[in-house]
C-alpha positions as CSV (number, residue, x, y, z in Angstrom):
1,M,-47.4,90.3,9.4
2,D,-47.2,94.0,8.7
3,R,-49.6,95.3,11.4
4,K,-49.4,98.9,12.6
5,I,-51.5,100.6,15.2
6,I,-52.8,104.0,14.2
7,H,-53.4,106.7,16.8
8,T,-53.9,110.5,16.6
9,Y,-54.9,113.1,19.1
10,S,-56.8,114.8,16.3
11,A,-59.6,112.2,16.8
12,P,-61.2,111.0,20.0
13,G,-59.3,108.4,21.9
14,A,-60.6,104.9,22.4
15,V,-63.1,104.6,25.3
16,G,-62.5,100.8,25.6
17,T,-60.1,98.1,24.8
18,Y,-59.5,98.9,21.1
19,N,-57.4,101.2,18.9
20,Q,-58.6,104.0,16.7
21,A,-57.4,102.0,13.7
22,V,-55.1,99.2,12.6
23,Q,-53.1,99.2,9.3
24,A,-52.3,95.8,7.8
25,H,-51.7,94.4,4.3
26,G,-52.2,97.7,2.5
27,F,-55.5,98.5,4.3
28,I,-56.6,100.7,7.2
29,Y,-59.4,99.4,9.4
30,T,-60.9,102.0,11.7
31,S,-62.8,101.3,14.8
32,G,-66.4,102.7,15.0
33,Q,-66.4,106.4,15.5
34,V,-69.1,108.5,17.1
35,G,-69.6,112.2,17.0
36,L,-67.2,113.1,19.8
37,V,-65.4,116.4,19.5
38,P,-61.7,115.6,20.1
39,A,-61.0,118.8,22.1
40,T,-63.8,118.3,24.6
41,G,-64.5,114.6,24.5
42,E,-68.2,115.5,24.3
43,L,-70.8,114.4,21.8
44,I,-71.5,117.2,19.3
45,D,-74.9,119.0,19.5
46,G,-77.2,119.3,16.5
47,G,-78.6,115.9,15.8
48,T,-77.8,113.1,13.4
49,K,-76.4,115.2,10.5
50,A,-74.1,117.2,12.8
51,E,-72.9,113.9,14.4
52,A,-72.4,112.3,11.0
53,I,-70.2,115.3,9.9
54,Q,-68.2,115.1,13.1
55,V,-67.7,111.3,12.7
56,L,-66.4,111.9,9.2
57,K,-64.0,114.6,10.5
58,N,-62.7,112.0,13.1
59,I,-62.3,109.3,10.4
60,R,-60.5,111.8,8.2
61,A,-58.1,112.6,11.0
62,I,-57.3,109.0,11.7
63,L,-56.8,108.3,8.0
64,E,-54.5,111.3,7.6
65,A,-52.5,110.1,10.6
66,A,-51.9,106.9,8.7
67,G,-50.9,108.7,5.5
68,S,-54.3,108.1,3.8
69,S,-57.3,110.2,2.9
70,L,-61.1,110.2,2.4
71,S,-60.6,109.4,-1.3
72,D,-58.9,106.1,-0.2
73,I,-62.0,104.9,1.7
74,M,-63.3,101.7,0.1
75,K,-66.2,100.8,2.4
76,L,-68.1,102.5,5.2
77,T,-70.5,100.8,7.6
78,V,-73.0,103.1,9.2
79,Y,-74.9,102.3,12.4
80,I,-77.9,104.5,13.1
81,V,-80.5,104.4,15.9
82,D,-83.3,105.8,13.8
83,I,-83.5,104.8,10.1
84,S,-86.0,107.6,9.4
85,E,-83.0,110.0,9.8
86,F,-81.2,108.2,6.9
87,S,-81.6,111.3,4.6
88,Q,-79.6,113.4,7.1
89,I,-76.7,110.9,6.6
90,N,-76.9,111.3,2.9
91,E,-76.9,115.1,3.3
92,A,-73.8,114.9,5.5
93,F,-72.0,112.6,3.1
94,Q,-72.8,114.9,0.1
95,E,-71.5,118.0,2.0
96,F,-68.4,116.2,3.3
97,F,-67.3,114.1,0.3
98,G,-68.2,116.7,-2.3
99,N,-67.3,115.6,-5.8
100,I,-65.1,112.6,-5.0
101,D,-66.5,109.2,-5.8
102,F,-68.5,107.9,-2.9
103,P,-67.3,104.7,-1.2
104,A,-69.4,101.6,-0.9
105,R,-71.6,101.8,2.2
106,S,-73.9,99.7,4.3
107,T,-76.3,101.2,6.8
108,V,-77.7,99.2,9.7
109,E,-80.4,100.4,12.2
110,V,-79.5,99.5,15.8
111,S,-81.3,99.9,19.1
112,A,-78.6,102.0,20.8
113,L,-75.1,103.3,20.6
114,P,-72.5,104.2,23.2
115,I,-72.8,107.6,25.1
116,G,-76.2,108.3,23.5
117,A,-74.8,108.7,20.0
118,R,-77.3,108.6,17.1
119,I,-74.7,107.4,14.6
120,E,-71.5,105.4,14.5
121,I,-69.3,104.7,11.4
122,D,-66.3,102.4,10.7
123,C,-64.4,102.1,7.5
124,V,-61.9,100.2,5.5
125,A,-59.5,102.4,3.4
126,L,-56.4,101.9,1.3
127,A,-53.2,102.7,3.1
128,G,-51.2,105.6,1.9
129,E,-48.0,104.9,-0.1
């Protein structure tokens, strides 16, 4: 099996027994990312939208470490602690993705996330050539 562990110091390290991402069979599967700032290891201030943007930056760094990019994302799963803040996620996605085609996405409200995060996102992307 063509399985490769993806790691970069440009995104927060794992805080448990998992990897940032795994590449296999032409796809990259990221672990859930929260809005940790890689340089400080702290959750970014500013609420759900700021966390969403930081999460997307972290995902971009992981994908780039694997030779992939945001435009290669096929599916995102978003976990949010307050579904009433859903519009902030849409604003963050619009700002971050700009004019590229948006990937498929599911959003699930959850009761809590690690370290008090308001949002967590994982994704499946095509592996770079």
